[in-house]
C-alpha positions as CSV (number, residue, x, y, z in Angstrom):
1,M,82.5,75.4,133.1
2,S,82.6,78.3,135.5
3,Q,82.9,82.0,134.5
4,S,86.4,82.1,135.8
5,D,87.5,79.5,133.2
6,C,87.1,82.2,130.6
7,I,89.7,84.6,132.1
8,S,93.1,84.0,133.5
9,S,94.0,83.3,137.1
10,R,95.7,86.8,137.0
11,G,92.3,88.3,135.9
12,V,90.4,86.5,138.6
13,G,92.9,88.0,141.1
14,F,91.9,91.5,139.9
15,L,88.2,91.0,140.8
16,P,88.4,92.0,144.5
17,D,90.4,95.1,143.7
18,V,87.7,97.1,142.0
19,P,87.9,100.6,143.5
20,K,85.2,101.0,146.2
21,F,83.9,104.3,144.9
22,F,82.9,103.0,141.5
23,D,79.4,102.1,142.8
24,V,79.1,105.7,144.0
25,L,80.0,107.1,140.6
26,N,77.3,104.9,139.1
27,I,74.5,106.5,141.1
28,L,75.6,110.1,141.6
29,W,73.1,112.6,142.9
30,H,71.6,115.2,140.6
31,P,68.8,117.5,141.8
32,E,66.7,116.8,138.7
33,T,67.8,113.6,137.0
34,N,68.7,111.5,140.0
35,P,67.5,113.2,143.3
36,E,67.8,109.8,145.1
37,G,71.5,109.4,144.2
38,T,74.6,109.5,146.3
39,V,76.1,112.9,147.0
40,N,79.9,112.8,146.5
41,L,81.9,114.8,149.0
42,G,84.6,112.2,149.2
43,L,86.7,112.6,146.0
44,A,89.1,115.5,145.5
45,E,88.0,116.9,142.1
46,N,88.0,120.2,140.3
47,L,84.3,121.4,140.2
48,H,84.7,124.9,138.8
49,V,84.5,124.5,135.0
50,N,82.2,122.0,133.2
51,P,82.0,120.0,136.4
52,H,81.2,116.5,135.2
53,A,83.7,116.6,132.4
54,L,86.5,117.6,134.7
55,T,85.7,115.0,137.4
56,Y,86.1,111.3,137.6
57,G,82.8,111.2,135.6
58,D,81.0,107.9,135.7
59,G,84.1,105.9,136.5
60,F,87.2,104.9,134.6
61,T,85.7,102.6,131.9
62,G,83.9,105.3,130.0
63,S,80.9,107.5,130.7
64,K,77.4,106.3,130.4
65,E,76.8,108.7,127.6
66,L,79.8,107.4,125.6
67,K,78.9,103.8,126.1
68,K,75.3,104.6,125.0
69,A,76.8,106.4,121.9
70,F,79.1,103.5,121.1
71,C,76.2,101.1,121.3
72,Q,74.1,103.2,118.9
73,F,77.1,103.5,116.5
74,L,78.1,99.8,116.6
75,N,74.6,98.6,116.2
76,R,74.1,100.9,113.2
77,Y,77.3,100.1,111.3
78,F,78.6,96.7,112.5
79,E,75.3,94.9,112.3
80,P,75.9,92.7,115.4
81,R,73.8,89.6,115.7
82,V,73.0,90.5,119.3
83,P,72.6,94.3,119.8
84,V,75.5,95.8,121.8
85,I,74.4,97.2,125.1
86,P,76.5,99.3,127.6
87,S,77.3,96.3,129.8
88,H,79.0,94.6,126.9
89,S,81.8,97.1,126.7
90,T,84.6,99.1,128.4
91,I,86.1,102.3,127.0
92,T,89.9,102.6,126.8
93,P,92.4,105.2,125.7
94,G,92.8,103.7,122.3
95,V,92.5,100.3,120.6
96,G,96.0,99.3,121.5
97,N,95.1,99.7,125.2
98,A,91.9,97.7,124.7
99,I,94.1,94.8,123.3
100,E,96.5,95.2,126.3
101,C,93.5,94.9,128.6
102,C,92.9,91.5,127.0
103,A,96.5,90.6,127.7
104,W,96.3,91.5,131.3
105,S,93.1,89.8,132.2
106,L,92.6,86.9,129.8
107,F,96.2,85.6,129.9
108,N,99.0,84.9,132.3
109,S,102.6,86.0,131.9
110,Q,104.4,83.9,129.3
111,D,101.2,82.7,127.6
112,Q,101.2,83.1,123.8
113,V,98.9,84.6,121.2
114,L,99.0,83.4,117.5
115,I,99.4,86.2,115.0
116,G,99.8,85.7,111.2
117,R,102.6,87.3,109.2
118,P,102.8,90.1,108.2
119,Y,101.4,92.0,111.1
120,W,101.6,95.3,112.9
121,T,104.7,94.6,115.1
122,A,103.6,97.0,117.8
123,F,101.5,94.0,118.9
124,D,104.8,92.6,120.3
125,Y,105.0,95.5,122.7
126,I,101.3,95.8,123.4
127,F,101.2,92.2,124.6
128,G,104.7,91.9,126.0
129,I,106.1,95.0,127.6
130,R,103.9,95.1,130.7
131,A,101.6,92.0,130.6
132,G,104.4,89.6,129.6
133,V,102.4,87.8,127.0
134,Q,104.3,86.5,123.9
135,V,103.4,86.8,120.2
136,R,103.8,83.5,118.3
137,E,104.1,84.2,114.6
138,V,102.3,82.1,112.0
139,S,103.9,81.8,108.6
140,F,102.0,80.8,105.4
141,K,104.8,79.8,103.0
142,G,103.2,81.5,99.9
143,L,99.6,80.8,100.8
144,D,97.1,83.6,100.6
145,L,96.6,84.4,104.3
146,F,92.9,85.3,103.6
147,C,92.0,81.8,102.3
148,L,90.6,78.8,104.2
149,L,93.9,76.8,104.0
150,A,95.6,79.5,105.9
151,V,93.5,78.6,109.0
152,D,95.4,75.2,109.0
153,E,98.7,77.1,109.6
154,Y,97.4,78.5,112.8
155,E,96.5,75.0,114.0
156,K,100.0,73.8,113.1
157,G,101.4,76.7,115.1
158,Y,99.2,75.8,118.1
159,I,100.2,72.1,117.9
160,A,103.9,73.1,117.6
161,A,103.7,75.3,120.7
162,K,102.0,72.6,122.6
163,K,104.8,70.2,121.8
164,E,107.2,72.8,123.1
165,G,105.3,73.1,126.4
166,K,104.1,76.6,125.6
167,C,100.6,77.7,126.5
168,V,98.8,79.3,123.5
169,Q,95.6,81.1,124.7
170,A,94.3,83.0,121.7
171,I,94.3,83.9,118.0
172,L,94.5,87.6,117.1
173,L,93.0,88.8,113.8
174,C,93.4,92.5,112.8
175,Y,91.3,93.3,109.9
176,P,90.8,95.0,107.5
177,H,94.3,93.9,107.5
178,N,97.3,96.0,108.3
179,P,99.4,96.1,106.2
180,L,97.7,94.2,103.4
181,G,94.4,96.2,103.2
182,R,92.0,93.3,102.7
183,C,89.2,91.6,104.6
184,Y,88.6,88.0,105.7
185,S,85.4,86.5,104.3
186,K,82.6,85.4,106.5
187,Q,83.5,81.8,105.7
188,V,87.1,82.2,106.8
189,L,86.1,84.1,110.0
190,M,83.8,81.2,110.9
191,A,86.7,78.8,110.3
192,Y,88.8,80.7,112.8
193,M,86.0,80.6,115.2
194,R,85.7,76.8,114.7
195,L,89.4,76.4,115.3
196,C,89.2,78.4,118.5
197,G,86.3,76.2,119.6
198,K,88.3,73.1,118.9
199,W,91.3,74.1,121.0
200,D,89.4,76.3,123.6
201,L,91.1,79.5,122.5
202,H,90.1,83.2,122.8
203,L,89.5,85.1,119.5
204,L,90.7,88.7,119.6
205,V,89.5,90.7,116.6
206,G,90.9,94.2,116.1
207,E,88.4,95.9,113.8
208,I,90.1,99.3,113.9
209,Y,89.8,99.8,110.1
210,A,86.2,98.5,109.9
211,L,84.8,101.6,108.1
212,S,87.9,102.2,105.9
213,V,86.5,99.9,103.1
214,F,85.9,101.4,99.6
215,E,84.8,100.4,96.1
216,N,87.6,99.1,93.9
217,A,86.8,98.4,90.3
218,E,90.1,96.6,89.9
219,M,88.9,93.8,92.3
220,E,85.9,91.9,90.9
221,D,85.9,89.6,93.9
222,A,86.6,92.2,96.6
223,V,85.6,90.9,100.0
224,P,83.5,93.3,102.1
225,F,84.0,93.8,105.8
226,T,82.1,91.5,108.2
227,S,82.3,92.2,111.9
228,V,82.8,89.2,114.1
229,L,80.0,90.7,116.2
230,S,77.6,89.8,113.3
231,L,78.4,86.1,113.4
232,S,76.8,83.5,115.7
233,A,79.2,81.4,117.8
234,E,76.7,78.6,118.2
235,G,78.3,75.3,117.3
236,L,81.6,77.0,116.6
237,M,83.2,78.3,119.9
238,D,82.5,79.5,123.4
239,P,80.9,83.0,122.9
240,R,82.6,84.1,126.2
241,K,85.9,84.0,124.3
242,I,85.1,86.4,121.5
243,H,86.4,89.9,122.0
244,A,86.3,92.8,119.5
245,Q,88.0,96.2,119.5
246,W,87.3,99.4,117.6
247,G,88.2,103.0,118.1
248,F,88.6,106.5,116.5
249,S,92.3,106.3,115.5
250,K,91.9,105.1,111.9
251,D,88.3,105.4,110.6
252,F,87.9,108.9,112.1
253,G,91.5,109.9,111.7
254,A,91.6,110.9,115.4
255,T,94.6,109.1,116.9
256,G,95.1,111.8,119.4
257,M,91.6,111.5,120.8
258,R,92.7,108.3,122.5
259,I,89.3,106.6,122.6
260,G,88.8,102.9,122.0
261,C,86.2,100.3,122.8
262,L,86.5,96.7,123.9
263,I,83.4,94.6,123.3
264,S,82.9,91.3,124.9
265,Q,79.2,90.4,124.8
266,S,79.2,87.2,126.8
267,N,81.9,87.6,129.5
268,P,80.9,90.0,132.2
269,V,83.5,88.7,134.6
270,F,86.2,89.6,132.2
271,L,84.9,93.2,131.8
272,K,84.5,93.4,135.6
273,S,88.1,92.4,136.1
274,L,89.2,95.4,133.9
275,E,87.8,97.9,136.4
276,S,90.5,97.0,138.9
277,F,93.3,98.6,136.9
278,S,91.2,101.1,134.9
279,L,92.6,103.7,137.2
280,F,95.9,103.5,135.2
281,N,94.4,103.6,131.7
282,F,91.1,105.5,131.6
283,P,90.5,108.0,128.8
284,S,90.2,111.8,129.2
285,S,86.7,112.7,130.1
286,L,86.9,115.7,127.7
287,A,87.7,113.3,124.8
288,D,84.9,111.0,126.2
289,N,82.4,113.9,125.8
290,A,83.6,114.9,122.4
291,A,83.5,111.2,121.2
292,A,80.0,110.8,122.5
293,A,78.7,113.9,120.8
294,L,80.2,112.8,117.5
295,L,78.9,109.2,117.6
296,M,75.4,110.3,118.6
297,D,75.1,112.5,115.5
298,E,73.9,110.0,112.9
299,K,73.5,112.5,110.2
300,F,77.1,113.6,110.6
301,T,78.5,110.1,110.8
302,D,76.6,108.9,107.7
303,C,77.8,111.9,105.7
304,Y,81.4,111.6,107.0
305,I,81.7,107.8,106.3
306,S,80.3,108.2,102.8
307,L,82.7,111.1,102.1
308,Y,85.6,109.3,103.7
309,R,85.2,106.1,101.7
310,S,84.8,108.1,98.4
311,R,88.1,109.9,99.2
312,L,89.9,106.7,99.9
313,E,88.7,105.3,96.6
314,E,89.9,108.4,94.8
315,S,93.3,108.3,96.5
316,Y,93.6,104.6,95.6
317,K,92.9,105.4,91.9
318,Y,95.3,108.4,91.9
319,V,98.2,106.5,93.5
320,T,97.8,103.3,91.4
321,R,97.7,105.4,88.2
322,F,101.1,106.7,89.1
323,L,102.4,103.3,90.0
324,K,101.2,101.9,86.7
325,E,102.8,104.7,84.7
326,H,106.1,104.1,86.4
327,G,106.1,100.3,86.3
328,I,105.9,99.8,90.1
329,P,104.0,96.6,91.1
330,Y,101.4,96.8,93.8
331,R,98.9,94.5,95.6
332,K,95.3,95.4,95.0
333,S,93.3,96.3,98.1
334,N,89.9,97.6,99.0
335,A,90.3,98.6,102.7
336,S,92.4,100.6,105.1
337,L,94.6,103.6,104.4
338,F,97.6,102.1,102.5
339,L,98.9,100.1,99.6
340,M,101.7,97.5,99.5
341,V,104.1,98.4,96.7
342,N,107.1,96.5,95.4
343,L,109.9,99.2,95.2
344,A,112.6,96.5,94.9
345,A,111.3,95.9,91.4
346,V,112.4,99.3,90.2
347,A,115.2,100.2,92.6
348,H,118.9,99.9,91.7
349,V,119.7,98.5,95.2
350,V,118.7,95.2,96.7
351,S,118.0,95.3,100.4
352,D,115.0,96.9,102.1
353,D,117.3,98.9,104.3
354,D,119.1,100.3,101.3
355,I,115.8,101.3,99.7
356,L,114.7,103.0,102.9
357,A,118.0,104.8,103.0
358,L,117.5,106.2,99.5
359,L,114.0,107.4,100.4
360,R,115.2,109.0,103.6
361,E,117.9,110.9,101.6
362,E,114.9,112.5,99.7
363,K,113.2,113.1,103.1
364,L,110.5,110.6,102.4
365,Y,109.3,108.2,105.1
366,V,107.5,104.9,104.3
367,T,107.7,101.6,106.1
368,S,109.0,98.3,104.8
369,A,107.1,95.0,104.8
370,S,110.0,93.4,106.5
371,G,109.3,95.7,109.4
372,Y,105.9,94.0,109.6
373,K,107.6,90.5,109.7
374,S,106.7,89.9,106.0
375,E,107.8,86.6,104.5
376,T,108.9,88.3,101.3
377,S,111.2,91.3,101.0
378,G,111.1,94.3,98.6
379,W,107.6,95.4,99.6
380,F,106.7,98.7,101.3
381,R,103.6,100.1,102.9
382,L,102.6,103.4,101.3
383,V,99.8,105.4,103.0
384,I,97.4,106.9,100.5
385,A,95.0,108.7,102.8
386,H,96.5,112.2,102.1
387,P,95.4,115.3,100.2
388,Q,96.5,115.2,96.6
389,H,99.2,117.8,97.0
390,V,100.9,115.7,99.7
391,L,100.7,112.6,97.5
392,D,102.2,114.5,94.6
393,E,105.1,115.6,96.6
394,G,105.7,112.2,98.2
395,L,105.4,110.3,94.9
396,K,107.7,112.7,93.2
397,R,110.4,112.2,95.9
398,M,109.9,108.4,95.7
399,Q,110.5,108.5,92.0
400,R,113.5,110.7,92.4
401,A,115.0,108.4,95.0
402,L,114.6,105.2,92.9
403,S,115.5,106.5,89.5
């Protein structure tokens, strides 16, 4: 099998279009650190303040310093089976963009990606608006979507698509799960890898909430987070078809920083193809510098992650205590920033839209599970990662709206 078999014909077509000056940016002259490098007098750049940070830097797929920092960070917290090195990654302006990069280069227009319900419906736009890739929803009909039997539903979805003449190219897993706040076990992840191997599919794994996992005394069998990078593909699937994404938006609460990372450890042709259109989606070099400094500070990140997880745990306890006191059912979770609560069980109206309208009358915004293509109505996603005074006000308004 050739390397080009692991990206789309569209992606192969991008390869000759890599901007010609990228090799120059990779070996820029510096009087001390690289006196044999290339002097750049060809690009129109602002060189007056913080020169390197306000130029095209090291190219459009992330600075060398940030890629080095990402590697240090991922190797420390994600426990990859094969240590991540800079050539395994590309930096993007957010995780959504990293996933769209997969859509552009791994798939052709009208190809399909299998995604289980419920899911973050922005994936419809990320795949579809520009790249023209379609989301194909997988339903579970009451099954726990974190169990082994749920894997069979993906296979049924693939077979049904094939009968319809559709081209399914990948499975997307987003976990810890949004909106359910739980993790897939190592056994289940390996089952998905095996299924991808059986049908020669790509496996996209959005690990954007990887560090948002906390202790939950309510869950005796809580599943911890396992990165797909920590698992061996040997005997399961083509390693060139495993692609993980992580970024600052959720675990570091820095959505506005717009820094994400796409890791594909065995597919250099795929990563090379992304350079051709990186001109249109490269992150700010100022954000790049800030992110690198943050990730390289291991003392800070250790302290931050520990504090962050303890605060998530406390917020979970605080909110669930309120829910129990007011008889509002909820689904237990041990990851991410939110809880699924059944407001229909205590509301005096029936439809999700009516409940949302009541909440909006009290100037409270939450999202409904039906907005995440849930198979059951009445459930709502309640974000718990707020200071206590914000939670107090929000919960008070929720109770007032529903009483």
